[in-house]
N, C-alpha and C positions, 0 to 999 in steps of 0.2 A: 691752363691749370696743369696740364701734363708737363709743361716746361718747368713750372715751379716744383712739381713733385720730383722730377728728374734732378733738379739742382739740389733739393733737400736730401734726397737719398745719396747723391754723390758726395755732398758735404759730409754727411754722417760717415760714409765709408772712408773718406780721406781722414776724417777725425779719428776713427778707430785705428787706422793704419799708423798715423803719426804717434798716437799714444803708445802703441805697442813697440815702436822703434826707438822711443826715447827722444824723438825730435819734436816733442809737443811744444816746448817753450819757443823754439825758433821758428818752426814752420807753421805751427798751428795758427798763430795770429795772422800770418799772411793769407793762408787759405781761407780761414773762417771769416776774416775781415771782408772778403769779397763774396761771401755766401751768407746772406741773412736768413735765419731760420724762424723769424718771428711771424711770417705771413702764411705759413702752411699749417694745416690741420692734420693730425694723425689719422682721423677718421677717413680721410680721403685715400690713404694708402691701401694698395691691394694686398692680397695674401702673398702673391709672388714677391712683392717688394719687401714685405715684412720678413719673408724667408731669406731674401738676399742679405738684409741687414743682420739677421741672426747668424747666417753662415759666416759673414765677415767678422763678427764678434768672436765666433768660435775659432776662426783661423788666426785672429790676432791674439787669442788667449786672454780676452778681456771679459768682464761682466758689464752689464748695463749701468750698474751703479758707479763704475770707475770713469765713465764719460759724462756723468750727470752735470758736473760743474762746467765743463767746456761747452756742452750744449746750451745750458742756461745763459752762459756768458755771451753766446752768439745770438741771443734774442728768443730762444725757445722757452716758452713759459713752463713753470713747474707742473701745471695741470696737463699740458700737452705731453711733457716728458713722462708723467705718470701714466697717461694713456698708452704711450709707446711701450713703456715697461710692462703694462698689463697685456698689450697685444703680443709682445714677445713671449711672455709667460704662457699665454693661451696657445700660441703656436707650438710651443714645446709639448703641451698636453694634447695637441691635435684638435684644439677648439678653435672654431672660426668666428665666434661671437666678436662683435666690434666694440661693444660697450665695455669700458674698463670697470664699471660698477658691477657688471654681471658676474665676472669671475670672482670678485671679492665676496659677493653674496653667496655664490656657489661654494666657495671654500669654507665659509662659515657654516653653511648647511651641512657640508661633509664633516666638519669638525664636530658639530653637535650630534650627529647621528653616527656614532661609532660602530653600531651593529648594522651591517649592510643587508645581509640576506634575511635576518630574523625579523626585520620590521614588518614584513608582510604576514607574519604568523600572529596567531592570537596571543594577546599579552599574557593571559593567565596560563597558557600552555608553556610559555617560556619561563615564567616565574613560579615561585612557590607561594605566591600571595594568595591567601584565601579570599575569594570574592565576597564572603560574608562579613569581612572586616569593614566596619563603617569608615567611609572615606576612600576605600580602594577604588571606587568607580571613577574618581578623579583621574586616575592613572591607568585606566583599563583599556585605553585605545593605543593601537600600535603607532599611530601618528597623532601626537597630542595637539598640534596646531599652535602651541605657544611660541615656537621658534619663528613664526612668520610675522612677527610684529615690527620688522624693519620698515614695512610699508605704511605704518601708522604716522599720523602727523606728529612732528617733533614738538614736544612740550617746550614752552619758553624757559622752564627751569632746567632743561637738559644741560649738563656740564660738558663742554667741549674738551676733547683730549687728543693726544697724538694718534694719528691714523684716521681721524674723521675727515670726510671730504665735504667741504662747504660749497654750496652752489651760490655764486654771487651774480646778481642781475642788477645792472645799472640802467635806468631808463629816464627819459625826459630830454633835456637839451643835449646831454651827453649819454651815450649808450655803450655798454660793455657787458659781456657775459663770460664767466670763467668758473672752472671748478678749482677750489683751493684745497690743497692737501695739507693737513696739519702735520708739521714735521715732528721729529722726535724731541726737538727743543721746544715744541709747543707754539711754533710760528707758522704763518701762512705768507706766501710770496705773491704780491699783487703787481702786475706790470705797471711800470711808471709810477708806482706808489712806494714799493719797498716791502719790507717785512713788518708784520703786525703780530704781536703775541696775543694768542686767544686761549691757550690751554688753561684750564681751571676756571674759565668764565662760563656763565650760563649763555645760552644762545642769544638771549636778549642783550646781555652785557657785551658779548663778542660783536654783535651787530653795531652797537654804539661805538666800540673801539675802532672797528674798521671804517665806519662812517666818518669819524673824526679825522683819522689819518688820511683818508682819500680827499676830504675837504681841504686839508692843508696842502696837498700836493697837486695832483693832476686833475682834480675834479672840484674846482672852486664853486661851481654852480650848485653844489650840494648845500652850501651855506644859506643861500637865499631861497632854497626850496625848488629851484627850477629843475634840479636833477634829484632823483630819489634812488635808494638802493633797497634790495631785498635779499636776505640771506636765509637759506634753509640748509638742513643737513641732507646732502645728497646720498651719502653712504655712511652708515653708522659703523663705528669701530666695534671690534670684538673685545670682550674682556674674559679673563680666565678665572673660573670659580671652581673651588674644590668642594665636592660633595662627599660626605662620609655617612655610611649607614643606609644608602639607597640601593635600589636594585642594580643600578649601573653606577657604582661609586667610582670616584676618581676626579681628574681634572676635566672640566668641560669648557669649551670656547663658546660663549653665548653672546648675544647682542647686548650692547651697553644699555639698551632700554629694558632688558629683562628684569622681572622682579623675582622674589623668592619662589612664588608659586610656579612660574614658568620654568625656572631652573629645576625645581623638583620634578616637574612633569617630564622634562627632557632626560632626567636621571631615572625615570621609571617609578618615582615615588619611593616611600619607605620600603625596605625589604621585609621579609616575613616576620622579623622580630622588632621592626622599627616602630617608634612612637609616632602617633599622629597629633599629639597634644603638647609636646615639649621640644619642638624643633628650634635649634639655635642658629642665629646669623652672627658669625664672628668676624669682626673687622679690626684690623690692627691689634690682634691677639686679645680682644675684649668682646664680650657678648653684647652685641648691639641690640638685638631683638630676640624675643621668644615668641614663636608662632604656634598658635593652636588652630589646627585645621577644622576642628569642630565648630568654632565660631564662624568660619567662612562657610562651612556646609549648612549651618542652621540659618544664618542671617545674611550671608553674602558679605560679611565684614572683611574689607581689604585694608584696614588701617595698619596692620602689621606687615603687609606685603610690600616692603620697601624695595627700591631699585638696587640691584647688586652693583658692586664696583670690582675693579680688577683686584685679584688676590683675596676676595672674600671667601670665607669658609662656611658652608652650611652643614651643620652636624645634626644627625638624626640619632638620638640615643635609643637604646632598647626600651620597649614599653615596661612599665612597672606592674600594672595589674589590668586584666581584662575580664569581662564576664559576657555571657550570651543571653539574648532574649529570643525565645522561640514561640511558635504558635500563632495565635490570631492577632498579630500586629501587622501594620502595613509594610514595614521594612524589617523583617527579622534579621538579626545579624550579631556580630561580635563587637562590643563597645569597650573602649579604653576608659578606665576610671580616672576622672579628674578630681580636683579638690572641691569639697563642699557641694557636691551634686547629689541629689536624691533620685530615687527611682522615677519620680514624675518627670524630672529633667531628661533622663534617658528615654523615657517613653515618648517624649517630643522628638528626640533624635530618630526614634524608630517610626515616626509618622503617626503615632497614636494607635489606639485599638482599631481593628477593622470591624465590619458590620456584624460579624457573627461572634465577636469576642464575649466571653463571660467576664465582666468587669468588676464584679463584687470582690473576688479574691484572685490572687495569682499564686502559683506554686514555685518555691525556690528550693533548689538542690544545692546545699552548701557543702564545703569540704573543710575538715579540720585536719589535725596532724595524723589521725589514724583512719578515719572513715568518713562517710558522707552522712549528711543529716537533711531532713525535710523541714521546711518552714512554710507555713501558710500566711500570706501577707494580705490583710484586708485593705479595701480601698481607702479607708480613713488613715492608713499608715503609709500611703504612697509618698507623701511629702516628708516623712520622717526617716524612712529606710534608705541608708546609703549602701549600695551594692558592694560586695567584697570580691576580691580576686578569685576567679574560678567558679563564681556563681552561675547557675543555669536557671533562668527565670522562664517558666512556661505559662503561656496564656491559653487557656482552654476555650472550647466552644460552648455556647449556650445550649441547653438541652432542647432536643427536638420534640417538645411537648408543649401543650397549652394549659395555662392555669385557669382559664375561664371560657372554655369552648363547649358548645353543645351543637349537635347536628340535627337537621330536619330534612327528610327526604320523602318521596312518594307523591301522593295526590294532593299537593298544596301548590299555591301559585308561585311561591318563591322558595323552592328547596335550596338550602344553603347552610353555611356555618354561621352561628350567631353567638353574640356575647352573652355569657351567663351573668345575670345581675342578681343581687341578693333577693331572695323570695320569689324567683321566677318559677312559674308552674306551666303545665302543659298548655292550658288555654292561652297563657301569655305568649308562649312561643308560636303557637299557630296564628295568633292575632298579628304578631310581628311579621309573619310570612304572608300577610294579606289574606289569610283564611284558606279554607279548603276548596279544592276544585269540585265541579259538579259531579265528577265520577268517583269521589271519595267514598270509601266504605267506612261508615261511621260506627258500625257494630263493634269492630275490634281494631286496635292499633298495637304495634309492638314497640316496646321501649327496651333498648339494650343498654345495660348499665355495668360499669366496671366494679368488681368487688375490691375490697382492700388488698387482696392478693393479686390483683390485676386480671383475674379470670372474669369472663363475661357471663352475665345472667340475663335471661329474657323475662320481662314483666309484661303481661297482657293487660291492655287498658281498654275500657269501654269508652270509646272516644265521644260518643253521644253524651254520656253523663259527665265526662270531663269538661266538655264545652259548656255544660249547664252548671259548671263549677261545683260539682259534687265533691265533697272533701275527700272521699275514699278513692275516687278515680283521678281527680285533678291533683296529682301528687307534685311535690316540689322537686325541681330538677337539680341534678348534681353535675359536677365537672365531667366532661367527656360522655354525657348521655347522648344516645342516638335514638330519635323517634322516627318510626317509619309508618306512613299512612297508606294502606292498601287501596288500589283502584279496582272498582268492580269490573272494568274492562280487562285488567290483568288477570283477574280471577276467572273470567270467562274464556280467555285465550286458550286455555288448556283443553277446552271442549271442542271436539272435531266430529266431522262426518266423512266417511270414506265413500268414494265414487269409483267403481271398477267397471271395466269392460269397454264397450264400443263407443267411447266419447273421445274428443280430440285431446283433452288434458285430464287424464285420470289421476287420482291421488287423494290426499287428505285436504279437507277444507275446514276452516274455522267455523264453528257453529255460531249462527246468528238467530236471534229470536224470530219466530214466524217463518223460518226458511222452509220452502216447499220443494217437492221433487223437481218441479219445473225450474225453480230458481237455481238449484245446484247444477242442473244440466246446462243452463245458460252460462253459469260461471265457468263450466268446463269447456265452453266453446261450441256446444252442440254435439249432435250425433256424428258418427262416421257412416260411410255408405253401407257398411255391413251390419248396422245396428238393428236389433229386433225391437218391435214396438212393445213387447212385453217387458215390464220392469219389476224386479224383485227388491224388496227392502227388508233387511234382517234387523230386527230390533231386540235388544237385550231384554231378558226377563228380569224384573226386579223382585227379589225375594225379601221378605220382611225379617223373620226370625231364623228360619232354617230352610234348607233346600228340600223341596217337596218332590221333585222329579229330576230326570236326567236332561230335560229340555233346557237349553241355554238361550235360545232366541226364537222369536216369532217371525214367520215369513209373511210379509204383506206384499200383495201384487197389485199392479195397475197397468193400464195400457195407454200409450201415448203415440201419436202419429209423428211423422217426420216434421210437420209444421208445428209441433208442440201443442196440438189440440188433443183433448182427451175423448176417447170413445164414450158413447152413452153407457151409463152405469158404472164408469170408472171415475175415480176422484184424484184430485191433485192434493194429496194429504200433506199435512205439516210434519216436518221431520223433527226428530228428537236427537239430543246429543248421543254420540257413539253409534248412530245408525250406519249400516253398510248398504249402499245402493248399488245394484248390479244390473248391467245392461248386456245381454247376451247377443250373439250373432244371429243373423237370419238363418232359418232352417235350410240346410244344405249349402250354405255359402262357403265357397272355397275360392281362395285367391288364385287366379290363373298361374300355372306353373310352366316354366319354359325350359326346354332342353335344346341342345345343339348337336349337330353332326358335322364332322369335318373329314377331309381326306378324299378317298377315291369313291365318291358316290355321284349320282347325276346332279343333285341340287343340294349343295352344302348350305348351312345356315341354321337359324333358330326356328324351333317348332314349339307350339303351345300344346300341352297335353290335353287331349279331349276328354279323357276319363281318368278316374283315380288309379286305374291299373293298366295304363298304356305301357307297352313293352318295347324292347329293342326292335323286334320285327315290324311293329307298327310304324316307327319312325323311319326305318330303312325303306319300307314300302312307300311311305309318303315322299321320301327323297328321290324316288325313281330307281332305287337299287344300285348295286355296285357296278362300276365300270370295268373295262377289260384288264387294266393294269393294277387292280386292287389286290393287295396281299392279305387275303382273308385270315390266314393263320396269325397275323400280327395285330388283329383287331382287339381293342380294349375300350373300357369306359373310364373316364376321369370323373371322380365324384368328390365334390367339396366336403371338407370336414365340417361337422356341425356338432351341436351340443349333445346329440343323441349317441352318435357312434364315434366321436372324436377321442383320440388319446393324446391330445395336444396339451392338456392342462397339466400344471405342476403336480396335482394329486395323482394323475394317471402315471406320470413319469416316476413318481416315488413308488407307486405300486409295482410297476414293471421292474424297477431296480431291486425292490425287496424280493420279488418273486425269483429273479435271477440269482440273488445272493443265497436264497434258500436252496435253489437248485445247485449252486456251486458247492455249498457246504455238504449237501447230501451226496453229490458226486465224489467229493474229496474223501468222505468217510467210506464210501463204497470202494474206491480205488485202494485205500489203505487196507481195508479188510481183505480184498482179493489178493493184493500183493503179499500180505502177511502169510497167507496160506501157501503161496507158490514160491516165494523167494526166501532164501536163507536170511535169518535174523541179522546176520552181519552185513548183508548186502543192502544196507539202507539207502545206498545211492540209487537203487532201482525205483524208489518212490518218485512220484511226479512232483516236480517243484511247485509249491503253492504260489510263488510269485508268477510263474508262467501261466498258471490257471487264472490268476487274477488279471493278468494282462489280456488273456483271451476274453474274459468276462467284460472288461472295460471296452475292448474293441467292439464286442457285440452290442453293448449298450449304446456306444457312440453311434453305431449304424442305425439302431432303432430310433434314437432321439433325433438324429438328422432327418429321418423320414417323417417324424412327427412335426418337425418345423415347417414342412411343406404345406401348402394350402389345400392340397387334394391328395387322394390316393388312387391307385390304379386297380381296376378289376378286369381280369382276363376273360374274354368271351370266345366262344366257338361260333363265328358268324355264319359259317356254312351250315352247321347243324340247326342254327336258329332259323335260317331262311327256309330250310327243308321242313322243319317242324315248328311253325310259329305257335306260341302259347305253351310250349313245353317247359319243363323245369329249367332248361338251359336259357330260356328266353326271359332275361331279367326284367323285372318291373322297374321303371325309371322313376327318378326323383327330380325335384326342382334343381336346375342348374347342372344336371348331368351333361357330359359331352361324350358322344360316341365317336371314336377315332378309328378310321379305316386307312391304314398307311399304304404307301407304295411298296412295291417289291424292293427290299433292301438286300442286295445280293452280296453281302459281306458277312464275315464272322470275326468277332473280336476275341482275343485271347489275353487274359489278365491274371494277376495273382502271382503265384510262385513259379514264374518262368524267368528265363534270363533276360528276355527283351519283350515286354508286352507289345502286341502289334495287332493289325487287322489284315485278314486275308480274304480272297474271293471264294465264295461258296461254290461247291460242285457236288454232284450226287455221290453218295458213298463216303463223304468226308468223315473221318474218325477223330476222336479226341487225341489219339497218339500223333496223328498227322498235324493237328493244330499245335500241339506242344512242340513238335519238331520245328514247325515254321516259326515258333517264338524263341528258338535257340536252345530248347531243352528245359529240363526241370532245374530249379535252383536248389541250393543246399538246404533250404528251409521249407520246401514244398511238401505237401501231403498228397501224394499222387493218388492214393486210394480214396480220397475224399473229393475228387473233382466233381463239379456239377455244371449244368448248362442252364442259362437264363434265356428264354425264348423272347421273341419280339413282343408278344402280348403280355409279358410279365410273368408267365408261368416258369417254373424251374424243375429240373430233374437231375438226380444225383447218380453217381456210379453205384451199382449194386454188386454185392459179393455173394456167390453161391459156392461155398467151400473154397476150392482152389481156383474157381473161375470168377472172372470179373466181367460184369455186363455194363458197358458204357452206354449212356443215353444217346439217341441219334442227334445229329447236327442238322439244323435247319437254317434257311436264310435269315439274317438279322439276329442270330443268336450270339451269346457271349459265353465262352468257355472260361471257367474260373477255377484256379487251383488254390485252395486255401494254404495259408502259411502258418508256421509255428516258430517260436523262438529257439527251439532245439535244432541243432545241426543234424542233418541226416547222415547216418553211418553209410559209408560206401562199401557195402558187403562184398560185391563182386570184385572191386579193386583190392580190397583187403585179402580176399581169397587168392587172387592171382599173385599178389606179392608174397603170400605165405608159400604158395606152390613153388615159386621161383627160388625162394630161399632153400626149401627142401631139396630141389634139384641140384642147387649149387653144393649143398652139403654132401649129397650122394656122389656127385662127381669127384669131390675132393677125397672121399673115402676110397673110391675105386682107384684113383691115381696112387694113393699111398699103398694100397694092396699090391699093385703092379710093381712098384718100386721095391717092395720088400721081398719079392720072389727071387 
């Protein structure tokens, strides 16, 4: 096979060379006579060999068409040459497909889709077509699918033309397979048979013509039926159609099997003003068909969708008149008006009314030369009215109301909505609901009725008499009447009994007939351990006409044991609605309270208070006393906040803020008054800045509120004095969950606030505030030195005191914190200013002295 391919390629290359040098007639015959090209297939050539042939053609300055006759003369079939031509074309485009039909199909697809990038976008975004236009959905897809009909079975009526590729298969005694290309002259070349004219014939007629010619020549066995042939269209030719008035108007190359609809789809359908009902197919300058897409949309009628031919013109004229259908139809839209069609016809195009449509009338908004007009169209006239251009027909909804509805609810077996029939009365309605339930209250029933002005009124019915068909009570029902039958259970649900005190689940309980004291205790889950056996029941006093005394309740008592047995002489009396049953605690019952002690004592941990007035000294004594490294001056108590003494609630926060605001305003007024007396009226800058005062107030409140957020607060105690004098006023009475803290010796002092560098230093005897400030780098520009204070380890604090010109600083102790408050106002450097002023005066005096000396 490789040898044959080499011979084939070499022969072609020599052929190309001879043609290019003009020696074709003399040398071509000699070379080609020894090189037979009829036995090779182009499909067997590699890409490298195809590229070699293509390079030789380029070097020789020839096209493949110029060597066609010489190649066919040396035995190369027309179909093989067509494959070679296709392969060379594909090689130029960088395509390695081996099938000659693939490129032909691809080219047609490329021709059909002239927009490359836009096909991936939404159709309605690219066009101006309104999607409400009836029929536009036919062309709403970016890829229509109509161009892919080359793969369909070729109809027998298909007319063969130049460019078609016919696949010939001969089978039986003789066998032969070939692709026949219809030439421009309309003929196909068959090896050993010759040329047969097939253009203009149907595929069926072309098969007969080829069969007859082959039977006369190289295939005589066809005559007696021993050999048969089959011909199909292997590749369909393209035809050029011109489309006018479409979204993509112009010339389109489409398959010769395409019909009018598929061409319209490839062109994007009619443009924004194009008609869907008067499309023309023009052939040979005459209108061959008029196409109405509405017939296809409604019934699928394709009788006018004829197959296009080369040079056909599809013309889409502008529409003449359109109107719109809105509202409750299945397919609202814009419709093009045709001849002799009424509103009922267009209603079918719109899919008909939907389930909520009001069908008795439709509303039409018409236009005349000057203004709009309204027309009401009755259902009886739907077949008569022909819509006009510009009409807007609106289909409204049915009313959300019932013309024959009554409601029944309450103590009946089937509460529901029922049909109102002529002459229906209350007894009839209850009978239709299968009657009253056993708990129905038949003394009264409520009938809610709509007045003519749609306001509701309440009519009270004696249900017992109505069921006995009393004419006055068994009234006739009207549309939208609502009858409610009360239940005696519902009426009694509002009656309750309160149970308070030492039971497992106290609260309100629904009153039940014959309920006793013992019953309600059982409903509450029984007593708690702290319950007293004595029970009180408060019963409301019932007055008849007027209040006779200030007494509002009668107190009833009884006694019951833990096993719910009553003591002799006591009764388990029956309760009444609104009774309040109270069970108190046992005499002297107190729930054990626990405190804890931590830090530097012999035995830390939790201790239960033995009396109601256990003090700090009692717990310290029970813990074994302090150990050697205890720092007694730092002792304090941590006490949980509770509802009695807590300031944690939002109400208390508000009270604190209001109190500080009042204090701020009073202080501000006092400052203004004092400064007015001592400062010149023009020196208004001496007044304290209100914004500065507000900032101080906010900082103070933030500190207070931060402390309130903690779960405990700290109480400073003098543990040494407490141990010396137990039971004294310094010996605090403890509460539940208190914690006594005896810390270790903390031999440091913290300095914070208005210093240059807050720090911690080691404590020593005689340490002063001034030394602490120096250790922190000195006072900042915003510090208030005269307001310094000390916070000790146990939570106490002491501030600097002023006695005239003297300042008394509080002592420093281990674990203390020295705090210098800050302000927003910058501190004036008085000493620095004085020194600078003195220096300037000295310089002036020196200058004056120098001048005096020079003037002598």
